C-alpha positions in Angstrom: -20.6 12.2 -6.9 -19.7 10.3 -10.1 -17.9 7.0 -9.4 -14.7 6.5 -11.4 -12.5 3.4 -11.9 -8.8 3.5 -12.9 -7.0 0.4 -14.2 -3.5 0.5 -15.7 -3.7 4.2 -16.5 -7.2 3.9 -18.1 -10.0 5.9 -16.4 -13.6 4.8 -16.7 -16.4 7.2 -15.7 -19.5 5.7 -14.1 -22.1 8.1 -15.5 -24.2 7.7 -18.7 -22.1 8.1 -21.9 -22.7 11.6 -23.4 -19.4 12.3 -25.0 -16.4 10.3 -26.3 -14.5 8.4 -23.7 -14.3 5.2 -21.6 -17.3 4.4 -19.3 -18.3 1.5 -17.1 -21.8 0.2 -16.3 -21.1 -2.6 -14.0 -18.6 -3.4 -11.2 -18.8 -6.8 -9.6 -17.4 -7.9 -6.3 -15.2 -4.9 -5.5 -16.9 -4.6 -2.1 -17.5 -8.3 -1.5 -15.8 -10.3 1.2 -14.1 -13.4 -0.4 -14.7 -16.9 0.6 -12.9 -18.6 3.5 -10.4 -21.3 2.4 -10.0 -22.7 5.9 -11.2 -26.3 5.9 -14.1 -27.5 8.0 -13.5 -30.8 9.6 -16.6 -32.6 10.7 -16.6 -34.3 14.1 -16.8 -38.1 13.7 -19.8 -39.7 15.5 -20.8 -36.4 16.9 -22.9 -33.4 15.8 -21.2 -30.5 14.1 -17.6 -29.8 13.2 -14.3 -28.8 14.9 -13.9 -25.1 15.3 -11.9 -22.8 13.0 -9.3 -20.7 14.7 -8.8 -18.4 11.7 -10.7 -17.8 8.4 -8.1 -17.2 5.7 -9.6 -15.5 2.7 -9.2 -16.5 -1.0 -8.1 -14.1 -3.7 -10.7 -11.6 -4.9 -12.3 -12.0 -8.4 -13.4 -8.7 -9.9 -15.2 -7.9 -13.1 -15.8 -4.6 -14.8 -18.2 -4.2 -17.8 -17.3 -1.2 -19.9 -17.9 0.6 -23.1 -16.2 3.2 -25.3 -18.0 6.0 -27.1 -16.2 7.8 -30.0 -17.0 10.5 -32.4 -15.5 8.7 -35.4 -14.2 5.3 -36.5 -10.7 6.7 -36.0 -11.6 7.3 -32.3 -12.8 3.8 -31.9 -9.7 2.2 -33.4 -7.4 4.5 -31.4 -9.4 3.5 -28.2 -9.0 -0.2 -28.9 -5.2 0.3 -29.3 -5.0 2.3 -26.1 -7.0 -0.3 -24.2 -4.9 -3.1 -25.5 -1.6 -1.4 -24.6 -2.8 -0.6 -21.1 -4.3 -4.0 -20.3 -2.0 -6.5 -21.9 1.4 -5.5 -20.5 1.7 -8.9 -18.7 2.4 -7.2 -15.4 0.1 -6.6 -12.4 -1.9 -3.4 -12.6 -3.1 -1.0 -10.0 -6.9 -0.7 -9.8 -8.6 2.2 -7.9 -12.3 2.9 -7.3 -13.3 6.4 -6.2 -16.8 7.0 -5.0 -18.7 9.1 -2.4 -16.9 7.2 0.4 -13.4 7.8 -1.0 -10.7 5.9 -2.9 -9.7 2.3 -2.4 -7.0 0.4 -4.3 -6.0 -3.2 -5.2 -3.2 -4.7 -7.3 -4.9 -7.0 -9.8 -3.9 -9.6 -12.4 -5.9 -9.0 -15.6 -7.1 -12.5 -16.6 -9.2 -11.7 -19.7 -10.5 -8.8 -21.7 -13.6 -9.7 -23.8 -14.4 -7.2 -26.6 -17.8 -7.4 -28.3 -18.2 -6.8 -32.0 -19.0 -3.1 -32.7 -20.6 -3.8 -36.1 -19.1 -0.6 -37.5 -20.7 1.6 -34.8 -19.0 4.4 -32.8 -19.4 2.4 -29.6 -18.0 -0.9 -28.4 -18.6 -2.9 -25.2 -16.0 -5.0 -23.4 -15.5 -6.8 -20.1 -12.4 -6.9 -17.9 -12.0 -10.0 -15.6 -9.4 -9.7 -12.9 -8.0 -11.4 -9.8 -6.6 -9.6 -6.8 -4.2 -12.0 -5.1 -4.4 -9.9 -1.9 -8.2 -9.7 -1.2 -8.0 -6.6 0.8 -8.8 -3.1 -0.4 -6.5 -0.3 0.6 -7.2 3.4 1.3 -5.0 6.3 0.4 -1.6 6.0 2.1 -0.6 8.0 5.1 3.1 8.8 5.4 4.9 9.4 8.7 8.6 10.2 9.0 11.3 10.7 11.7 15.0 11.1 11.9 17.3 9.3 14.3 17.0 10.1 18.0 18.8 13.3 19.0 19.3 14.6 22.5 18.2 18.2 23.3 20.8 20.9 23.9 19.8 21.7 27.5 20.3 25.1 29.1 22.7 27.5 27.4 25.1 29.2 29.8 25.4 32.0 30.6 21.7 32.4 30.9 21.7 35.9 29.6 20.7 39.2 31.0 17.4 39.7 32.8 15.1 37.3 34.6 12.9 37.0 31.4 15.7 35.5 29.3 16.5 31.8 29.4 17.9 29.8 26.5 17.0 26.1 26.6 19.2 25.2 23.6 18.3 23.2 20.6 15.3 20.8 20.7 15.8 17.0 20.6 14.1 14.3 18.7 12.8 11.0 20.0 13.1 9.1 16.7 9.6 7.8 17.3 6.4 8.2 15.3 2.8 7.2 15.8 1.1 5.1 13.0 -2.7 4.5 12.9 -4.7 2.0 10.9 -8.2 3.4 10.4 -9.4 0.4 8.3 -11.2 -2.9 9.2 -8.3 -5.4 8.6 -4.7 -5.6 9.9 -1.9 -4.0 7.9 1.8 -4.7 7.7 3.2 -1.2 6.9 6.1 -1.0 4.5 8.9 1.5 5.3 11.9 3.2 3.8 15.2 4.2 5.5 17.6 6.6 3.8 21.4 6.8 4.3 23.9 7.4 5.7 24.1 4.8 8.3 27.4 3.0 8.9 25.9 -0.2 10.3 22.2 -0.2 9.4 19.2 0.3 11.6 16.6 -1.2 13.9 12.9 -0.4 13.5 10.8 -1.4 16.6 7.0 -1.5 17.1 7.1 -0.3 20.7 3.5 -1.2 21.2 4.1 -4.9 20.3 7.7 -5.1 21.3 8.7 -6.5 17.8 11.9 -5.4 16.0 13.2 -5.5 12.4 17.0 -5.3 12.3 19.0 -4.5 9.1 22.8 -4.8 9.3 24.5 -3.3 6.3 26.0 0.1 5.5 23.6 2.5 3.8 25.6 5.2 2.0 24.4 8.8 1.7 21.9 9.0 -1.1 20.8 5.4 -0.9 17.4 4.2 0.2 16.5 0.8 1.7 12.9 -0.3 1.3 11.4 -3.0 3.5 8.2 -4.8 2.5 6.8 -6.7 5.5 4.2 -8.5 3.4 6.8 -10.1 1.2 9.6 -10.2 3.7 12.0 -8.5 1.3 14.4 -5.6 1.5 15.7 -3.8 -1.5 18.2 -0.9 -1.9 17.9 1.8 -4.6 15.1 0.0 -6.5 13.2 -3.3 -6.6 15.9 -5.1 -8.6 18.6 -4.9 -5.9 17.6 -7.4 -3.2 19.3 -7.1 0.1 17.0 -9.3 2.2 20.0 -11.2 3.5 21.0 -8.2 5.6 17.7 -8.5 7.6 19.1 -10.2 10.8 15.9 -9.9 12.7 12.5 -10.3 11.0 10.0 -10.0 13.7 7.3 -8.5 11.4 4.6 -6.4 13.0 1.0 -5.7 12.0 -1.3 -2.8 13.1 -4.8 -4.0 13.8 -8.0 -2.2 12.7 -8.5 1.0 14.7 -5.1 0.7 16.4 -2.3 3.2 16.8 1.2 2.0 17.4 4.5 3.7 18.3 7.3 3.0 15.9 10.9 3.6 17.0 13.9 4.3 14.7 17.4 3.5 16.0 20.6 3.7 14.0 23.4 1.1 14.1 26.9 2.5 14.0 28.0 6.0 13.0 25.5 8.5 11.4 26.2 10.8 8.5 23.8 13.5 7.3 20.2 13.1 8.2 18.9 9.5 7.8 15.1 9.3 7.8 12.6 6.5 8.5 9.4 6.8 6.5 6.5 4.5 7.3 3.6 4.3 4.8 0.3 3.1 6.2 -2.7 2.4 3.9 -5.8 1.5 5.9 -7.0 -2.0 4.8 -10.6 -3.1 4.3 -12.2 -6.5 3.8 
């Protein structure tokens, strides 16, 4: 399988250039584990050092060496303009690597793009240097959803004619979902809650006994997004911060190889069909 890299909408193939397009011939430190930034304190007048309770990791530095092969000088100039537009936006970019083992993703800050002189040829080489503030790689997201808890209908009377006919009524809903992290590092799954909820909601990690409580009306058609990594809540888009409505912020993480039960509970009256949607991307060091 050919490895491909995507950054900011540009796709680089990992095979030998044979036609016009973007290619890469070197990917540095995508799979490396970053250095620990936890200090080592030597024991005075004794051998060794004090133990470290947790190795916190530095940001990841990643470098991609690339080239572009065109069919004409017009192709080369157009490619340079396309590259510049994609890599100089001033905003973080999503970088994905797809190989025989699947796809993993990071959000990167593009620190420098170094372009070699092409000397009038139909090919030019360049290097993209990046930093990923979050050193973890993330797999493809897995989405799980549930509505609010609803009791079942029970038996419907009369039971009908004949011993073979019994109507148990409408089925209920527990408002609970199972979320699994198949990676090698803990994840703090983000989640969305749709309206209408008159008083907000509570989302509880039943496995850990931790709850996140949001107390504010969520009208029909609105969507609240909670990012546990940043501790922020927004409504109807990232520019509308409603983090002040988070009255309990007992953030929960799902460890590597763990499956947790997540409970959705409404606060106040319910209108329509509010939904909890949890997105889990397995994390890898």
